ZASE-862040 format. One record per residue (C-alpha): residue number from 1; z, y, x. Coordinates in Angstrom, 2 decimals, decimal comma, padded with zeros to 5 digits, m for minus. Each point is the difference from the previous one (the first is absolute). Example, Ala and Ser with C-alpha at 12.3 -4.5 7.8 and 13.67 -1.06 7.14 Angstrom:
<nodes>
node n = 1&z = 007,80&y = m004,50&x = 012,30
node n = 2&z = m000,66&y = 003,44&x = 001,37
</nodes>
This chain:
<nodes>
node n = 1&z = 013,20&y = 157,54&x = m043,91
node n = 2&z = 003,35&y = m000,22&x = 001,72
node n = 3&z = m000,47&y = 003,08&x = 002,17
node n = 4&z = 000,72&y = 003,71&x = m000,28
node n = 5&z = m000,74&y = 003,07&x = 002,12
node n = 6&z = 001,93&y = 003,19&x = m000,71
node n = 7&z = m002,46&y = 001,97&x = 002,15
node n = 8&z = m002,95&y = m001,25&x = m002,04
node n = 9&z = 001,85&y = 000,81&x = m003,21
node n = 10&z = 000,75&y = 003,58&x = 001,12
node n = 11&z = m003,59&y = 000,46&x = 001,15
node n = 12&z = m001,32&y = m000,98&x = m003,42
node n = 13&z = 002,42&y = 002,39&x = m001,70
node n = 14&z = m001,01&y = 002,85&x = 002,34
node n = 15&z = m003,69&y = m000,58&x = m000,63
node n = 16&z = 000,54&y = m000,25&x = m003,74
node n = 17&z = 002,27&y = 002,99&x = m000,57
node n = 18&z = m000,04&y = 002,55&x = 002,80
node n = 19&z = m003,61&y = 001,28&x = 000,37
node n = 20&z = m000,44&y = 001,10&x = m003,61
node n = 21&z = 003,57&y = 001,32&x = m000,20
node n = 22&z = m000,47&y = 002,08&x = 003,16
node n = 23&z = m003,33&y = 001,39&x = m001,20
node n = 24&z = 001,42&y = 001,06&x = m003,38
node n = 25&z = 003,14&y = 001,46&x = 001,61
node n = 26&z = m001,99&y = 002,10&x = 002,47
node n = 27&z = m002,40&y = 001,27&x = m002,68
node n = 28&z = 002,91&y = 000,79&x = m002,32
node n = 29&z = 001,74&y = 001,87&x = 002,82
node n = 30&z = m003,13&y = 002,09&x = 000,58
node n = 31&z = m000,43&y = 000,72&x = m003,71
node n = 32&z = 003,70&y = 000,84&x = m000,30
node n = 33&z = m000,34&y = 002,61&x = 002,74
node n = 34&z = m002,60&y = 001,71&x = m002,16
node n = 35&z = 001,43&y = m000,45&x = m003,50
node n = 36&z = 003,79&y = m000,37&x = 000,12
node n = 37&z = 002,52&y = 002,86&x = 000,01
node n = 38&z = 001,94&y = 000,27&x = 003,24
node n = 39&z = 003,33&y = m000,95&x = m001,57
node n = 40&z = m001,53&y = m003,24&x = m001,38
node n = 41&z = m002,06&y = m000,87&x = 003,07
node n = 42&z = 003,00&y = m000,43&x = 002,29
node n = 43&z = 001,68&y = m002,81&x = m001,99
node n = 44&z = m003,44&y = m001,57&x = m000,50
node n = 45&z = m000,54&y = m000,04&x = 003,77
node n = 46&z = 003,39&y = m001,64&x = 000,45
node n = 47&z = m001,05&y = m002,68&x = m002,48
node n = 48&z = m003,10&y = m000,65&x = 002,14
node n = 49&z = 002,25&y = m000,87&x = 002,94
node n = 50&z = 001,98&y = m002,37&x = m002,22
node n = 51&z = m003,22&y = m001,68&x = m001,18
node n = 52&z = m001,06&y = m000,62&x = 003,61
node n = 53&z = 003,40&y = m001,47&x = 000,86
node n = 54&z = m000,04&y = m002,34&x = m003,06
node n = 55&z = 002,96&y = 001,83&x = m001,56
node n = 56&z = m001,58&y = 002,02&x = m002,81
node n = 57&z = 002,00&y = m001,87&x = m002,65
node n = 58&z = 003,23&y = 000,84&x = 001,85
node n = 59&z = m001,03&y = 003,65&x = 000,35
node n = 60&z = m000,85&y = 000,41&x = m003,68
node n = 61&z = 003,22&y = m001,77&x = m001,00
node n = 62&z = 002,04&y = 002,42&x = 002,15
node n = 63&z = m001,71&y = 002,99&x = m001,63
node n = 64&z = m000,19&y = m001,39&x = m003,52
node n = 65&z = 002,36&y = 002,64&x = m001,42
node n = 66&z = m002,49&y = 002,76&x = 000,75
node n = 67&z = m003,20&y = m001,93&x = 000,24
node n = 68&z = 000,12&y = m001,54&x = m003,47
node n = 69&z = m000,63&y = 003,42&x = m001,50
node n = 70&z = m002,99&y = 000,53&x = 002,29
node n = 71&z = m001,27&y = m003,59&x = 000,03
node n = 72&z = m003,33&y = 001,23&x = m001,26
node n = 73&z = m000,17&y = 002,36&x = 002,98
node n = 74&z = 000,48&y = m002,50&x = 002,85
node n = 75&z = m003,35&y = m001,19&x = 001,38
node n = 76&z = 001,46&y = m003,12&x = 001,64
node n = 77&z = 002,64&y = m001,01&x = m002,54
node n = 78&z = m001,93&y = m003,15&x = m000,92
node n = 79&z = 000,43&y = m001,40&x = 003,52
node n = 80&z = 003,61&y = m000,92&x = m000,81
node n = 81&z = m001,26&y = m003,39&x = m001,23
node n = 82&z = m001,99&y = m000,49&x = 003,21
node n = 83&z = 003,21&y = 000,73&x = 001,93
node n = 84&z = 001,75&y = m002,83&x = m001,85
node n = 85&z = m002,93&y = m002,31&x = 000,73
node n = 86&z = m000,15&y = 000,92&x = 003,70
node n = 87&z = 003,73&y = m000,52&x = 000,49
node n = 88&z = m000,31&y = m003,42&x = m001,61
node n = 89&z = m002,89&y = m000,84&x = 002,33
node n = 90&z = 002,03&y = 001,07&x = 003,03
node n = 91&z = 002,95&y = m002,20&x = m000,93
node n = 92&z = m001,68&y = m003,07&x = m001,55
node n = 93&z = m001,50&y = m001,48&x = 003,21
node n = 94&z = 003,36&y = 000,27&x = 001,76
node n = 95&z = 001,65&y = m001,85&x = m002,87
node n = 96&z = m002,72&y = m002,68&x = 000,10
node n = 97&z = 000,48&y = m000,50&x = 003,76
node n = 98&z = 003,77&y = m000,19&x = m000,38
node n = 99&z = m000,28&y = m002,57&x = m002,79
node n = 100&z = m002,54&y = m002,06&x = 001,93
node n = 101&z = 002,47&y = m000,34&x = 002,88
node n = 102&z = 002,63&y = m001,44&x = m002,34
node n = 103&z = m001,47&y = m003,39&x = m001,02
node n = 104&z = 002,91&y = m000,72&x = m002,30
node n = 105&z = m000,68&y = 003,06&x = m002,12
node n = 106&z = m001,73&y = m000,41&x = m003,33
node n = 107&z = m002,92&y = 002,36&x = m000,49
node n = 108&z = 000,38&y = m000,19&x = m003,76
node n = 109&z = 003,76&y = 000,53&x = 000,11
node n = 110&z = m000,26&y = 002,92&x = 002,41
node n = 111&z = m002,68&y = 001,72&x = m002,05
node n = 112&z = 001,97&y = m000,58&x = m003,19
node n = 113&z = 003,10&y = 001,51&x = 001,60
node n = 114&z = m001,89&y = 003,07&x = 001,26
node n = 115&z = m001,63&y = 000,40&x = m003,41
node n = 116&z = 003,33&y = m000,27&x = m001,81
node n = 117&z = 001,72&y = 002,53&x = 002,28
node n = 118&z = m002,83&y = 002,52&x = m000,28
node n = 119&z = m000,26&y = m000,43&x = m003,77
node n = 120&z = 003,77&y = 000,43&x = m000,33
node n = 121&z = m000,20&y = 003,21&x = 002,05
node n = 122&z = m002,81&y = 001,18&x = m002,27
node n = 123&z = 002,04&y = m000,63&x = m003,16
node n = 124&z = 003,02&y = 001,80&x = 001,46
node n = 125&z = m001,74&y = 003,03&x = 001,48
node n = 126&z = m002,25&y = 000,58&x = m003,01
node n = 127&z = 003,16&y = 000,86&x = m001,92
node n = 128&z = 002,33&y = 001,32&x = 002,70
node n = 129&z = m002,44&y = 001,65&x = 002,46
node n = 130&z = m003,37&y = 000,26&x = m001,77
node n = 131&z = m001,84&y = 001,95&x = 002,70
node n = 132&z = 001,08&y = m002,42&x = 002,73
node n = 133&z = m000,93&y = m002,95&x = m002,20
node n = 134&z = m003,43&y = 001,45&x = m000,63
node n = 135&z = m000,94&y = 001,01&x = 003,55
node n = 136&z = 001,71&y = m002,34&x = 002,45
node n = 137&z = m001,02&y = m003,44&x = 001,26
node n = 138&z = 003,18&y = m001,99&x = m000,75
node n = 139&z = m000,48&y = 000,58&x = m003,74
node n = 140&z = m003,77&y = m000,63&x = 000,08
node n = 141&z = m000,38&y = m002,89&x = 002,48
node n = 142&z = 000,36&y = m002,63&x = m002,74
node n = 143&z = m003,28&y = 001,18&x = m001,55
node n = 144&z = m001,80&y = m000,88&x = 003,25
node n = 145&z = 002,07&y = m003,14&x = 000,53
node n = 146&z = m001,22&y = m001,27&x = m003,38
node n = 147&z = m003,48&y = m000,16&x = 001,47
node n = 148&z = 001,29&y = m001,71&x = 003,14
node n = 149&z = 001,76&y = m002,64&x = m002,11
node n = 150&z = m003,13&y = m000,55&x = m002,08
node n = 151&z = m002,06&y = m000,56&x = 003,17
node n = 152&z = 002,57&y = m002,27&x = 001,66
node n = 153&z = 000,96&y = m002,21&x = m002,92
node n = 154&z = m002,27&y = 000,54&x = m003,01
node n = 155&z = 001,02&y = m001,73&x = m003,23
node n = 156&z = m001,98&y = m002,99&x = m001,22
node n = 157&z = m003,48&y = 001,06&x = m001,01
node n = 158&z = m000,49&y = m000,17&x = m003,78
node n = 159&z = m003,00&y = m001,52&x = m001,76
node n = 160&z = m002,83&y = 002,00&x = m001,52
node n = 161&z = 001,91&y = 001,02&x = m003,14
node n = 162&z = 003,15&y = 000,73&x = 001,99
node n = 163&z = m001,91&y = 002,21&x = 002,42
node n = 164&z = m001,50&y = 001,98&x = m002,88
node n = 165&z = 003,46&y = 000,42&x = m001,51
node n = 166&z = 001,65&y = 001,05&x = 003,26
node n = 167&z = m002,73&y = 002,54&x = 000,75
node n = 168&z = 000,18&y = 001,48&x = m003,49
node n = 169&z = 003,79&y = 000,23&x = 000,15
node n = 170&z = m000,13&y = 001,59&x = 003,44
node n = 171&z = m002,53&y = 002,59&x = m001,12
node n = 172&z = 002,11&y = 000,69&x = m003,11
node n = 173&z = 003,09&y = 000,66&x = 002,14
node n = 174&z = m001,90&y = 002,51&x = 002,14
node n = 175&z = m001,76&y = 001,83&x = m002,83
node n = 176&z = 003,15&y = m000,09&x = m002,10
node n = 177&z = 001,90&y = 001,75&x = 002,79
node n = 178&z = m002,67&y = 002,69&x = 000,17
node n = 179&z = 000,15&y = 000,51&x = m003,75
node n = 180&z = 003,78&y = m000,13&x = m000,48
node n = 181&z = 001,52&y = 001,51&x = 003,14
node n = 182&z = 000,47&y = 003,74&x = 000,20
node n = 183&z = 001,51&y = 002,58&x = 002,33
node n = 184&z = 003,39&y = m000,90&x = m001,48
node n = 185&z = m000,20&y = m003,72&x = 000,84
node n = 186&z = 002,55&y = m000,83&x = 002,74
node n = 187&z = m002,05&y = m001,33&x = 002,89
node n = 188&z = m000,26&y = m002,25&x = 001,96
node n = 189&z = 002,85&y = m002,32&x = m001,02
node n = 190&z = m000,63&y = m002,39&x = m002,85
node n = 191&z = m002,98&y = 002,05&x = m001,19
node n = 192&z = m001,93&y = m000,74&x = 003,21
node n = 193&z = 000,41&y = m003,74&x = m000,52
node n = 194&z = m002,42&y = 000,04&x = m002,95
node n = 195&z = m003,19&y = 001,29&x = 001,71
node n = 196&z = 000,85&y = m001,92&x = 003,20
node n = 197&z = 000,29&y = m003,23&x = m001,95
node n = 198&z = m003,28&y = 000,85&x = m001,72
node n = 199&z = m001,73&y = 000,47&x = 003,35
node n = 200&z = 001,42&y = m003,28&x = 001,34
node n = 201&z = m001,16&y = m001,89&x = m003,09
node n = 202&z = m003,51&y = 001,47&x = 000,24
node n = 203&z = m000,28&y = m000,89&x = 003,69
node n = 204&z = 001,27&y = m003,52&x = m000,56
node n = 205&z = m002,16&y = m000,67&x = m003,04
node n = 206&z = m003,12&y = 001,20&x = 001,80
node n = 207&z = 000,50&y = m002,01&x = 003,20
node n = 208&z = m000,39&y = m003,48&x = m001,51
node n = 209&z = m003,02&y = m002,18&x = m000,74
node n = 210&z = m000,37&y = 001,52&x = m003,48
node n = 211&z = m000,84&y = 003,70&x = m000,03
node n = 212&z = 001,37&y = 001,72&x = m003,13
node n = 213&z = m002,13&y = 002,48&x = m001,91
node n = 214&z = 002,17&y = 002,95&x = 001,08
node n = 215&z = m000,35&y = m001,02&x = 003,65
node n = 216&z = m003,78&y = m000,14&x = m000,38
node n = 217&z = 000,04&y = 003,49&x = m001,52
node n = 218&z = 002,12&y = 001,28&x = 002,88
node n = 219&z = m002,48&y = m001,54&x = 002,44
node n = 220&z = m003,01&y = 001,66&x = m001,66
node n = 221&z = m002,09&y = 002,20&x = 002,29
node n = 222&z = 001,08&y = 003,48&x = m001,17
node n = 223&z = 003,69&y = m000,96&x = m000,18
node n = 224&z = m000,08&y = m001,67&x = 003,41
node n = 225&z = m001,77&y = 003,05&x = 001,45
node n = 226&z = 002,79&y = 002,22&x = m001,36
node n = 227&z = 002,50&y = m002,37&x = 001,59
node n = 228&z = m001,69&y = 000,34&x = 003,38
node n = 229&z = 000,16&y = 003,79&x = m000,36
node n = 230&z = 003,58&y = m000,01&x = m001,27
node n = 231&z = 001,73&y = 000,79&x = 003,31
node n = 232&z = m002,31&y = 002,95&x = 000,76
node n = 233&z = 000,30&y = 001,19&x = m003,60
node n = 234&z = 003,78&y = m000,29&x = 000,16
node n = 235&z = 000,05&y = 002,11&x = 003,17
node n = 236&z = m002,26&y = 002,83&x = m001,20
node n = 237&z = 000,75&y = 000,41&x = m003,70
node n = 238&z = 003,42&y = 001,63&x = 000,35
node n = 239&z = m000,86&y = 002,58&x = 002,69
node n = 240&z = m003,12&y = 000,98&x = m001,95
node n = 241&z = 002,01&y = 000,63&x = m003,16
node n = 242&z = 002,75&y = 001,91&x = 001,81
node n = 243&z = m002,37&y = 002,17&x = 002,02
node n = 244&z = m002,01&y = 000,71&x = m003,15
node n = 245&z = 003,24&y = 001,31&x = m001,51
node n = 246&z = 000,48&y = 002,30&x = 003,02
node n = 247&z = m003,60&y = 001,20&x = m000,20
node n = 248&z = 000,54&y = 001,40&x = m003,52
node n = 249&z = 003,81&y = 000,48&x = 000,12
node n = 250&z = 000,52&y = m001,27&x = m003,55
node n = 251&z = m000,09&y = m003,21&x = m001,98
node n = 252&z = m003,42&y = m001,67&x = 000,09
node n = 253&z = m002,05&y = 000,04&x = m003,17
node n = 254&z = m001,47&y = m003,32&x = m001,29
node n = 255&z = m003,46&y = 000,75&x = 001,41
node n = 256&z = 001,61&y = 000,81&x = 003,38
node n = 257&z = 001,91&y = m003,27&x = m000,11
node n = 258&z = m003,27&y = m001,82&x = m000,64
node n = 259&z = m001,67&y = 001,81&x = 002,89
node n = 260&z = 002,89&y = m000,94&x = 002,30
node n = 261&z = m000,38&y = m003,65&x = m001,01
node n = 262&z = m003,74&y = 000,06&x = 000,69
node n = 263&z = 000,61&y = 001,65&x = 003,37
node n = 264&z = 002,69&y = m002,58&x = 000,82
node n = 265&z = m002,41&y = m002,84&x = m000,77
node n = 266&z = m002,73&y = 001,54&x = 002,17
node n = 267&z = 002,39&y = 000,58&x = 002,89
node n = 268&z = 001,36&y = m003,55&x = m000,34
node n = 269&z = m003,51&y = m001,46&x = 000,31
node n = 270&z = m000,68&y = 002,12&x = 003,08
node n = 271&z = 003,36&y = m000,88&x = 001,56
node n = 272&z = m000,46&y = m003,71&x = m000,67
node n = 273&z = m003,44&y = m000,27&x = 001,55
node n = 274&z = 000,40&y = 002,57&x = 002,79
node n = 275&z = 003,54&y = m000,75&x = 001,18
node n = 276&z = 001,92&y = m002,82&x = m001,68
node n = 277&z = m002,55&y = m002,81&x = 000,16
node n = 278&z = m001,64&y = 000,72&x = 003,40
node n = 279&z = 003,30&y = 000,36&x = 001,87
node n = 280&z = 001,58&y = m002,95&x = m001,75
node n = 281&z = m002,70&y = m002,36&x = 001,28
node n = 282&z = m000,94&y = 001,77&x = 003,25
node n = 283&z = m000,21&y = m002,22&x = 003,06
node n = 284&z = 002,71&y = 001,23&x = 002,35
node n = 285&z = 002,66&y = m001,66&x = 002,15
node n = 286&z = 003,50&y = m000,07&x = m001,43
node n = 287&z = 001,40&y = 002,17&x = 002,77
node n = 288&z = m002,49&y = 002,75&x = m000,86
node n = 289&z = 000,97&y = m000,21&x = m003,68
node n = 290&z = 003,69&y = 000,44&x = 000,81
node n = 291&z = m000,65&y = 002,86&x = 002,43
node n = 292&z = m002,25&y = 001,81&x = m002,47
node n = 293&z = 002,63&y = m000,45&x = m002,73
node n = 294&z = 002,71&y = 001,44&x = 002,25
node n = 295&z = m002,12&y = 003,06&x = 000,79
node n = 296&z = m000,85&y = 000,61&x = m003,67
node n = 297&z = 003,64&y = m000,33&x = m001,05
node n = 298&z = 001,21&y = 002,37&x = 002,71
node n = 299&z = m002,66&y = 002,59&x = m000,88
node n = 300&z = 001,00&y = m000,15&x = m003,69
node n = 301&z = 003,69&y = 000,37&x = 000,85
node n = 302&z = m000,73&y = 002,91&x = 002,33
node n = 303&z = m002,14&y = 001,72&x = m002,64
node n = 304&z = 002,73&y = m000,45&x = m002,59
node n = 305&z = 002,81&y = 001,26&x = 002,18
node n = 306&z = m002,03&y = 003,03&x = 001,13
node n = 307&z = m001,21&y = 000,83&x = m003,50
node n = 308&z = 001,56&y = 003,47&x = m000,13
node n = 309&z = m001,45&y = 000,97&x = 003,37
node n = 310&z = m003,45&y = m001,25&x = m000,98
node n = 311&z = 000,18&y = 001,93&x = m003,26
node n = 312&z = 000,94&y = 003,24&x = 001,76
node n = 313&z = m002,80&y = m000,47&x = 002,54
node n = 314&z = m002,66&y = m000,66&x = m002,62
node n = 315&z = 001,13&y = 002,41&x = m002,70
node n = 316&z = 000,80&y = 003,39&x = 001,53
node n = 317&z = 000,69&y = 001,52&x = m003,43
node n = 318&z = 003,28&y = m001,90&x = m000,10
node n = 319&z = 001,48&y = 002,52&x = 002,41
node n = 320&z = 003,45&y = 001,50&x = 000,48
node n = 321&z = m000,20&y = 002,02&x = m003,23
node n = 322&z = m000,56&y = m003,15&x = m002,07
node n = 323&z = 002,83&y = m001,83&x = 001,72
node n = 324&z = 002,29&y = 003,00&x = m000,44
node n = 325&z = m000,85&y = 000,11&x = m003,71
node n = 326&z = 000,81&y = m003,69&x = m000,38
node n = 327&z = 003,26&y = 000,48&x = 001,91
node n = 328&z = 000,85&y = 002,93&x = m002,28
node n = 329&z = m000,62&y = m002,12&x = m003,09
node n = 330&z = 002,26&y = m002,71&x = 001,36
node n = 331&z = 002,76&y = 002,53&x = 000,62
node n = 332&z = m000,40&y = 001,41&x = m003,50
node n = 333&z = 000,24&y = m003,46&x = m001,55
node n = 334&z = 002,83&y = m000,89&x = 002,44
node n = 335&z = m001,80&y = m003,16&x = 000,95
node n = 336&z = 002,21&y = m002,76&x = 001,36
node n = 337&z = 003,17&y = 001,04&x = m001,80
node n = 338&z = m000,88&y = 001,33&x = m003,48
node n = 339&z = m003,52&y = m001,48&x = m000,12
node n = 340&z = 000,50&y = m003,50&x = 001,41
node n = 341&z = m003,02&y = m001,70&x = 001,55
node n = 342&z = m001,30&y = m003,09&x = 001,72
node n = 343&z = 002,01&y = m001,90&x = m001,25
node n = 344&z = 002,30&y = 002,01&x = m002,28
node n = 345&z = 003,48&y = m000,88&x = 001,28
node n = 346&z = 002,51&y = 001,55&x = m002,39
node n = 347&z = 002,64&y = 000,03&x = 002,74
node n = 348&z = m001,87&y = 002,91&x = 001,63
node n = 349&z = 000,38&y = 002,20&x = m003,09
node n = 350&z = 002,44&y = 002,87&x = 000,46
node n = 351&z = 001,49&y = 001,54&x = m003,13
node n = 352&z = 001,18&y = 003,22&x = 001,63
node n = 353&z = m003,34&y = 000,63&x = 001,69
node n = 354&z = m001,94&y = m000,90&x = m003,16
node n = 355&z = 001,68&y = 002,55&x = m002,30
node n = 356&z = m002,96&y = 002,34&x = m000,30
node n = 357&z = 001,70&y = 002,71&x = m002,10
node n = 358&z = 003,62&y = 000,94&x = m000,58
node n = 359&z = m000,09&y = 001,61&x = m003,41
node n = 360&z = 003,06&y = 000,43&x = m002,15
node n = 361&z = m001,51&y = m002,09&x = m002,79
node n = 362&z = 000,00&y = m003,76&x = m000,45
node n = 363&z = m001,03&y = m002,47&x = 002,70
node n = 364&z = m003,56&y = m001,32&x = m000,38
node n = 365&z = m001,66&y = m002,89&x = 001,85
node n = 366&z = m003,67&y = 000,00&x = 001,03
node n = 367&z = m000,81&y = m003,72&x = 000,19
node n = 368&z = m003,36&y = m001,53&x = 000,90
node n = 369&z = m002,63&y = m000,48&x = 002,69
node n = 370&z = m001,70&y = 002,53&x = 002,28
node n = 371&z = m001,63&y = 001,60&x = m003,04
node n = 372&z = 003,53&y = 000,81&x = m001,15
node n = 373&z = 000,94&y = 001,32&x = 003,46
node n = 374&z = m002,73&y = 002,62&x = m000,07
node n = 375&z = 001,83&y = 001,86&x = m002,80
node n = 376&z = 003,15&y = 000,48&x = 002,09
node n = 377&z = m001,16&y = 002,90&x = 002,24
node n = 378&z = m001,27&y = 001,98&x = m002,98
node n = 379&z = 003,23&y = m000,52&x = m001,91
node n = 380&z = 001,93&y = 001,08&x = 003,09
node n = 381&z = m002,02&y = 003,22&x = 000,20
node n = 382&z = 000,88&y = 000,71&x = m003,65
node n = 383&z = 003,66&y = m000,97&x = 000,37
node n = 384&z = 001,28&y = 003,23&x = m001,56
node n = 385&z = m002,04&y = m000,55&x = m003,15
node n = 386&z = 000,63&y = m003,75&x = m000,24
node n = 387&z = 003,78&y = 000,29&x = m000,16
node n = 388&z = 000,68&y = m003,69&x = 000,57
node n = 389&z = 001,22&y = m001,92&x = 003,02
node n = 390&z = m003,03&y = m002,16&x = 000,82
node n = 391&z = 000,30&y = m003,22&x = 002,04
node n = 392&z = m003,20&y = m001,53&x = 001,43
node n = 393&z = m000,12&y = m003,80&x = m000,05
node n = 394&z = m003,54&y = m001,08&x = 000,85
node n = 395&z = m001,73&y = m002,83&x = 001,87
node n = 396&z = m003,64&y = m000,29&x = 000,89
node n = 397&z = m001,78&y = m002,66&x = m002,03
node n = 398&z = 002,96&y = m000,68&x = m002,32
node n = 399&z = m000,48&y = 000,87&x = m003,67
node n = 400&z = 003,34&y = 000,58&x = m001,77
node n = 401&z = 000,21&y = m003,41&x = m001,67
node n = 402&z = 002,76&y = m002,56&x = 000,40
node n = 403&z = m002,20&y = m002,95&x = 000,98
node n = 404&z = m003,63&y = 000,71&x = 000,78
node n = 405&z = m002,76&y = m002,53&x = m000,53
node n = 406&z = m000,76&y = 000,00&x = 003,71
node n = 407&z = 003,52&y = m001,29&x = 000,77
node n = 408&z = 000,58&y = 002,29&x = 002,98
node n = 409&z = 003,61&y = m000,59&x = 000,98
node n = 410&z = 000,68&y = 003,42&x = 001,62
node n = 411&z = m001,30&y = 001,78&x = m003,12
node n = 412&z = 002,12&y = m002,18&x = m002,27
node n = 413&z = 003,13&y = 000,74&x = 002,06
node n = 414&z = m000,87&y = 003,70&x = 000,10
node n = 415&z = m000,42&y = 000,28&x = m003,77
node n = 416&z = 003,19&y = m001,89&x = m000,81
node n = 417&z = 001,79&y = 002,33&x = 002,42
node n = 418&z = m001,30&y = 002,91&x = m002,10
node n = 419&z = 001,82&y = m001,35&x = m003,06
node n = 420&z = 003,18&y = m000,42&x = 002,03
node n = 421&z = m000,30&y = 003,58&x = 001,23
node n = 422&z = m000,52&y = 001,32&x = m003,53
node n = 423&z = 003,13&y = m001,78&x = m001,17
node n = 424&z = 002,13&y = 000,95&x = 003,01
node n = 425&z = m000,93&y = 003,69&x = m000,11
node n = 426&z = 000,01&y = 000,26&x = m003,82
node n = 427&z = m003,57&y = 001,30&x = 000,06
node n = 428&z = m001,15&y = 000,98&x = m003,47
node n = 429&z = m003,56&y = 001,09&x = 000,70
node n = 430&z = m002,63&y = m002,18&x = 001,66
node n = 431&z = m003,63&y = 000,85&x = 000,76
node n = 432&z = m002,22&y = m003,07&x = 000,43
node n = 433&z = m003,29&y = 000,57&x = 001,80
node n = 434&z = m002,60&y = m002,20&x = 001,67
node n = 435&z = m003,69&y = m000,39&x = 000,72
node n = 436&z = m000,32&y = m002,13&x = m003,12
node n = 437&z = m003,80&y = m000,26&x = 000,11
node n = 438&z = 000,21&y = m002,02&x = 003,22
node n = 439&z = 002,50&y = m002,56&x = m001,27
node n = 440&z = m000,60&y = m003,08&x = m002,10
node n = 441&z = 000,55&y = 000,11&x = m003,76
node n = 442&z = 003,04&y = m002,26&x = 000,32
node n = 443&z = 001,80&y = 002,63&x = 002,08
node n = 444&z = m000,42&y = 002,63&x = m002,70
node n = 445&z = 001,10&y = m002,47&x = m002,67
node n = 446&z = 003,26&y = m000,43&x = 001,92
node n = 447&z = 000,91&y = 003,62&x = m000,71
node n = 448&z = 001,52&y = m001,21&x = m003,26
node n = 449&z = 002,69&y = m001,88&x = 001,94
node n = 450&z = 000,71&y = 003,11&x = 002,11
node n = 451&z = 000,36&y = 002,18&x = m003,09
node n = 452&z = 002,31&y = m002,58&x = m001,58
node n = 453&z = 002,13&y = m000,05&x = 003,15
node n = 454&z = 000,15&y = 003,80&x = 000,12
</nodes>
């Protein structure tokens, strides 16, 4: 229509995204106070502040070395993708305004250039810096820009047979990705191009005068209803599953998984009709919308940053004795130097301070994650019987494999440093230990390469 209002754009985004997100965040915070252990609640509260400030993807990227182990224990982990989306929405209107003021600029050329740069960053980081490539906007913007390009300059609309073919091919690309991709598939990079292209083809094929069969199926009542619920369902499903895990403190059984899914669906329906839809279409002046959004964001940030204080005020049992016990455990594990955490920076490891026994026998290395570190104090207490000189080399969330399927760079550097240490110190005995039940099968399979290297 030849006009654009950044204020109107931001208002629509606020109405669409913020009410349901705030409601789920507050309810998750309240449930976390009740269900989560104190040592896990504090980082969760910090993540709430990052969600409110549209930086959850950045926060989870910064903590990916530790968090990848406990990804199933983070109630707001799924909001990383919303962080990418929100950052895109903050920047896109400014880019549009800038381009509109430069009449000589080509919309198509500018979009193509932005797409190419972002896609190139995605290809590079997926290999060189996988966590950054996964979480951060520069490597993911091209996926959103594909939709912008499709809206701005759609290809020529095909005929009836062409539309059927495009829709079928698009659906095949999406379902093929679901079937073929695994935890070991490098992503995003080239792998993300397949489902994105499938989505673009489906959208394009279904927007012409001939509606393909697949588009009609996707527009059927039950499927469309699920689509309308999808944002609420996206918001609630992950916290429900995580908090269910905390409620039983073990892996969920299949029937418990099913119950969590049913509960998620019920909560999504309630959230959609009680919060998301009414506030999205409520009659209110724009100024009121912006003011209300600012208040909600500030309250969420304040709640996140004061998480520890809130926990202490609402859970008196977490008193000085509990904190002293936790501090004692951290001293016993020598957290920060011998047990590296958040993220595990191998430069902080200290060989002299991490020699747990000084026996006259051979040098042995204890290598693994925090489940390896918990052996060290006991071995130290039995130093006279052990007879070896034990070195502790442990990092939280890092199984002792040379390249883990989660592609966490600090863990990879840490584990390769272990091999260098073994060679430099002529270590002949190595104890590998980890919380194997919490890792993916691919991590355990990589033990073969470690044993070969040893």
